[in-house]
Backbone as CSV, one residue per row, in Angstrom:
resi,resn,N_x,N_y,N_z,CA_x,CA_y,CA_z,C_x,C_y,C_z
1,MET,8.717,43.488,-62.797,7.362,43.765,-62.349,7.048,42.907,-61.129
2,ALA,6.465,43.509,-60.123,6.149,42.802,-58.883,4.873,41.988,-59.037
3,LYS,4.808,40.885,-58.284,3.608,40.069,-58.260,2.560,40.765,-57.415
4,ILE,1.315,40.385,-57.585,0.227,40.971,-56.815,0.483,40.715,-55.327
5,GLY,0.346,41.740,-54.532,0.534,41.632,-53.092,1.994,41.648,-52.661
6,GLU,2.908,41.856,-53.599,4.334,41.858,-53.268,4.911,43.227,-53.563
7,SER,5.723,43.709,-52.679,6.363,45.005,-52.846,7.422,44.937,-53.940
8,GLU,7.560,46.000,-54.717,8.593,46.048,-55.750,9.978,46.045,-55.126
9,ASN,10.105,46.434,-53.867,11.390,46.511,-53.185,11.771,45.214,-52.486
10,SER,10.947,44.150,-52.590,11.171,42.949,-51.797,12.460,42.214,-52.145
11,ASN,13.027,42.421,-53.329,14.243,41.724,-53.723,15.484,42.611,-53.642
12,LYS,15.361,43.800,-53.115,16.503,44.699,-53.000,17.394,44.279,-51.847
13,ILE,18.712,44.385,-52.074,19.682,44.052,-51.043,20.657,45.206,-50.920
14,ASN,20.819,45.723,-49.711,21.841,46.723,-49.434,23.145,45.979,-49.197
15,MET,24.228,46.418,-49.841,25.505,45.718,-49.708,26.586,46.646,-49.179
16,ILE,27.281,46.176,-48.131,28.431,46.884,-47.578,29.645,46.029,-47.922
17,GLY,30.506,46.534,-48.790,31.588,45.740,-49.353,32.836,45.639,-48.496
18,VAL,33.721,44.732,-48.927,35.018,44.521,-48.294,35.786,45.840,-48.306
19,GLY,36.436,46.164,-47.202,37.213,47.394,-47.110,36.419,48.586,-46.620
20,THR,35.111,48.417,-46.412,34.259,49.496,-45.912,34.043,49.308,-44.413
21,THR,34.236,50.393,-43.655,33.973,50.368,-42.217,32.936,51.425,-41.900
22,ILE,31.921,51.030,-41.150,30.873,51.956,-40.725,30.948,52.088,-39.215
23,GLU,31.010,53.329,-38.734,30.997,53.634,-37.309,29.643,54.256,-37.002
24,GLY,28.826,53.562,-36.205,27.505,54.084,-35.874,26.425,53.068,-36.180
25,SER,25.180,53.464,-36.032,24.042,52.572,-36.222,23.537,52.595,-37.657
26,VAL,23.028,51.432,-38.095,22.469,51.294,-39.437,21.043,50.784,-39.292
27,SER,20.098,51.448,-39.970,18.698,51.012,-39.989,18.265,50.834,-41.432
28,SER,17.462,49.789,-41.670,16.996,49.516,-43.024,15.673,48.773,-42.957
29,SER,14.865,48.928,-43.978,13.632,48.149,-44.056,13.806,46.990,-45.035
30,GLU,14.968,46.886,-45.646,15.249,45.847,-46.637,16.346,44.914,-46.144
31,ASN,16.667,43.905,-46.955,17.754,42.970,-46.659,19.087,43.702,-46.735
32,ILE,20.074,43.205,-45.990,21.388,43.840,-46.000,22.477,42.776,-45.903
33,ARG,23.533,42.976,-46.680,24.687,42.072,-46.672,25.915,42.857,-46.245
34,PHE,26.636,42.303,-45.239,27.848,42.936,-44.738,29.057,42.096,-45.089
35,ASP,29.951,42.634,-45.890,31.244,42.013,-46.145,32.348,42.900,-45.592
36,GLY,31.964,44.053,-45.073,32.900,44.988,-44.450,32.777,44.919,-42.941
37,ASN,33.063,46.046,-42.274,33.032,46.121,-40.814,31.972,47.110,-40.341
38,LEU,31.292,46.739,-39.263,30.331,47.630,-38.622,30.665,47.696,-37.146
39,ASN,30.934,48.898,-36.664,31.114,49.149,-35.236,29.897,49.949,-34.789
40,GLY,28.853,49.249,-34.426,27.597,49.876,-34.057,26.476,48.861,-34.181
41,ASN,25.257,49.347,-34.146,24.089,48.478,-34.177,23.469,48.439,-35.567
42,LEU,22.851,47.288,-35.875,22.180,47.078,-37.158,20.756,46.636,-36.892
43,ASN,19.802,47.355,-37.458,18.391,47.057,-37.257,17.697,47.046,-38.611
44,THR,17.096,45.900,-38.982,16.381,45.819,-40.251,15.155,44.923,-40.115
45,LYS,14.164,45.182,-40.953,12.962,44.356,-40.992,13.155,43.163,-41.917
46,GLY,14.270,43.138,-42.622,14.557,42.068,-43.570,15.575,41.084,-43.032
47,LYS,16.341,40.493,-43.957,17.358,39.495,-43.626,18.733,40.151,-43.588
48,VAL,19.561,39.701,-42.658,20.943,40.148,-42.566,21.840,38.981,-42.949
49,PHE,22.808,39.257,-43.815,23.817,38.270,-44.177,25.172,38.877,-43.878
50,VAL,25.940,38.228,-42.985,27.298,38.672,-42.672,28.231,37.712,-43.400
51,GLY,28.899,38.202,-44.445,29.778,37.378,-45.265,31.038,36.978,-44.532
52,GLN,31.836,36.095,-45.169,33.064,35.580,-44.567,34.017,36.673,-44.120
53,SER,34.104,37.753,-44.868,35.011,38.846,-44.507,34.327,39.889,-43.631
54,GLY,33.037,39.698,-43.331,32.281,40.661,-42.550,32.524,40.538,-41.056
55,LYS,32.506,41.700,-40.380,32.657,41.722,-38.922,31.721,42.778,-38.355
56,VAL,30.899,42.368,-37.393,29.980,43.285,-36.726,30.324,43.297,-35.243
57,ASN,30.560,44.484,-34.716,30.814,44.664,-33.291,29.693,45.542,-32.767
58,GLY,28.619,44.891,-32.275,27.445,45.614,-31.815,26.243,44.692,-31.803
59,GLU,25.067,45.267,-31.895,23.834,44.501,-31.828,23.191,44.401,-33.208
60,ILE,22.712,43.195,-33.543,21.965,42.966,-34.783,20.539,42.611,-34.403
61,ARG,19.567,43.304,-35.000,18.138,42.990,-34.830,17.539,42.855,-36.222
62,CYS,16.919,41.690,-36.494,16.376,41.468,-37.827,15.353,40.334,-37.822
63,LYS,14.766,40.089,-38.993,13.784,39.013,-39.139,14.480,37.665,-39.292
64,ASN,15.478,37.578,-40.175,16.276,36.376,-40.412,17.728,36.785,-40.528
65,CYS,18.647,35.853,-40.210,20.064,36.192,-40.245,20.894,34.968,-40.609
66,GLU,21.892,35.195,-41.451,22.837,34.152,-41.830,24.234,34.725,-41.628
67,ILE,25.073,34.002,-40.870,26.393,34.530,-40.522,27.493,33.579,-40.989
68,GLU,28.443,34.140,-41.728,29.657,33.421,-42.122,30.885,34.070,-41.486
69,GLY,30.772,35.328,-41.097,31.890,36.096,-40.552,31.908,36.103,-39.040
70,VAL,32.286,37.248,-38.469,32.458,37.394,-37.024,31.446,38.407,-36.477
71,VAL,30.807,38.042,-35.385,29.903,38.960,-34.682,30.287,38.967,-33.215
72,GLU,30.541,40.176,-32.677,30.794,40.353,-31.255,29.706,41.261,-30.722
73,GLY,28.787,40.680,-29.938,27.680,41.459,-29.409,26.432,40.615,-29.300
74,LYS,25.297,41.249,-29.461,24.009,40.594,-29.311,23.350,40.430,-30.680
75,VAL,22.775,39.240,-30.923,22.060,38.962,-32.166,20.632,38.585,-31.804
76,ILE,19.668,39.409,-32.226,18.256,39.170,-31.928,17.535,38.957,-33.256
77,VAL,17.055,37.715,-33.456,16.452,37.335,-34.733,15.031,36.838,-34.479
78,GLU,14.095,37.408,-35.196,12.681,37.070,-35.030,12.388,35.624,-35.437
79,GLU,12.956,35.174,-36.565,12.643,33.843,-37.071,13.840,32.895,-37.016
80,LEU,14.689,32.864,-38.063,15.767,31.875,-38.175,17.146,32.515,-38.205
81,LEU,18.029,32.013,-37.340,19.440,32.396,-37.337,20.248,31.191,-37.796
82,SER,21.041,31.367,-38.870,21.889,30.294,-39.392,23.349,30.665,-39.182
83,LEU,24.075,29.807,-38.469,25.503,30.001,-38.259,26.236,29.039,-39.177
84,ARG,26.920,29.578,-40.176,27.671,28.765,-41.141,28.949,28.228,-40.500
85,SER,29.567,27.263,-41.136,30.715,26.563,-40.561,31.895,27.470,-40.234
86,MET,32.050,28.587,-40.945,33.193,29.470,-40.694,32.852,30.652,-39.781
87,SER,31.642,30.681,-39.240,31.217,31.818,-38.409,31.806,31.756,-37.002
88,LYS,31.945,32.954,-36.405,32.419,33.088,-35.026,31.514,34.103,-34.335
89,ILE,30.808,33.653,-33.307,29.875,34.507,-32.580,30.333,34.575,-31.123
90,PHE,30.511,35.794,-30.619,30.904,36.017,-29.236,29.887,36.971,-28.627
91,GLY,28.984,36.447,-27.793,27.978,37.310,-27.195,26.702,36.573,-26.888
92,GLU,25.599,37.221,-27.174,24.287,36.702,-26.814,23.428,36.521,-28.056
93,ILE,22.704,35.396,-28.093,21.784,35.113,-29.195,20.379,34.979,-28.631
94,LYS,19.424,35.597,-29.304,18.012,35.403,-28.990,17.315,35.199,-30.332
95,THR,16.719,34.021,-30.541,16.140,33.701,-31.836,14.976,32.734,-31.712
96,GLY,14.143,32.710,-32.731,13.048,31.751,-32.781,13.567,30.359,-33.101
97,LYS,14.418,30.260,-34.135,15.005,28.986,-34.550,16.488,29.197,-34.805
98,LEU,17.277,28.141,-34.549,18.726,28.237,-34.687,19.246,27.044,-35.467
99,ALA,20.064,27.311,-36.501,20.731,26.264,-37.268,22.227,26.519,-37.179
100,ILE,22.977,25.495,-36.736,24.426,25.642,-36.578,25.126,24.543,-37.374
101,GLU,25.986,24.946,-38.320,26.777,23.988,-39.082,27.997,23.569,-38.268
102,PRO,28.477,22.339,-38.468,29.713,21.912,-37.798,30.860,22.854,-38.165
103,GLY,31.640,23.231,-37.174,32.760,24.138,-37.392,32.486,25.555,-36.914
104,ALA,31.211,25.915,-36.757,30.859,27.251,-36.259,31.311,27.380,-34.815
105,ILE,31.726,28.583,-34.449,32.153,28.850,-33.075,31.157,29.809,-32.439
106,PHE,30.617,29.418,-31.280,29.693,30.278,-30.543,30.066,30.242,-29.073
107,THR,30.364,31.408,-28.523,30.671,31.541,-27.107,29.748,32.598,-26.532
108,GLY,28.884,32.204,-25.614,27.964,33.162,-25.029,26.693,32.505,-24.541
109,LYS,25.623,33.274,-24.548,24.326,32.849,-24.046,23.344,32.746,-25.203
110,CYS,22.488,31.713,-25.159,21.496,31.532,-26.217,20.111,31.368,-25.611
111,ASP,19.150,32.114,-26.130,17.747,32.011,-25.740,16.980,31.724,-27.024
112,MET,16.438,30.510,-27.132,15.803,30.104,-28.369,14.357,29.695,-28.138
113,GLY,13.508,29.982,-29.076,12.125,29.557,-29.004,11.167,30.674,-28.680
114,GLY,11.576,31.589,-27.838,10.770,32.768,-27.559,9.626,32.573,-26.597
115,SER,9.032,31.398,-26.520,7.863,31.194,-25.683,8.251,30.675,-24.310
116,LYS,7.646,31.225,-23.283,7.896,30.786,-21.912,6.994,29.601,-21.548
117,GLU,5.998,29.311,-22.398,5.074,28.219,-22.121,5.785,26.886,-22.282
118,THR,5.397,25.929,-21.477,5.955,24.588,-21.588,4.829,23.593,-21.708
119,ASN,5.142,22.408,-22.151,4.148,21.356,-22.300,4.231,20.354,-21.162
120,ILE,4.855,20.718,-20.064,4.959,19.815,-18.920,3.555,19.526,-18.405
121,GLY,3.294,18.265,-18.170,1.984,17.875,-17.663,1.002,17.510,-18.761
122,SER,1.336,17.757,-20.022,0.401,17.434,-21.092,0.620,16.035,-21.643
123,ALA,1.736,15.391,-21.268,1.997,14.031,-21.737,1.061,13.069,-21.016
124,PRO,0.563,12.028,-21.709,-0.347,11.093,-21.067,0.360,10.310,-19.960
125,LYS,-0.329,10.101,-18.862,0.221,9.371,-17.737,-0.033,7.888,-17.926
126,THR,0.940,7.078,-17.503,0.771,5.635,-17.581,0.678,5.071,-16.180
127,LYS,0.011,3.921,-16.054,-0.078,3.267,-14.766,1.234,2.583,-14.466
128,GLU,1.567,2.450,-13.178,2.800,1.780,-12.774,2.803,0.353,-13.295
129,GLY,3.981,-0.093,-13.743,4.115,-1.445,-14.220,3.807,-1.609,-15.697
130,GLN,3.281,-0.562,-16.349,2.981,-0.649,-17.787,3.993,0.184,-18.551
131,PRO,4.403,-0.302,-19.742,5.375,0.469,-20.540,4.814,1.746,-21.084
């Protein structure tokens, strides 16, 4: 039974198992776990988990993402992208927050934070000669 204000589908996870290959784009409104191969784009409003045996060759767009496998392409994450120690990312990352464990491999471009605003000039100025 779902809690008040919570969708009954909020805990559902779509799973693509080892030995499964998908050619083409995948769209989902729920969480998805990839332990197989995807040659195409993945778009979901939920969380994406790419397992150790998972490989994605294409673009991933999602709310949150955790990667243990291999991704070749672009990863666009609204909130948090976690790269586990055994992950290999080749391409472009755009995310709000990024967590990288030691051992993860990332080759490409990263755009993090999302906001173009800066806080330059907002720091208090000190007089010369004072610490």
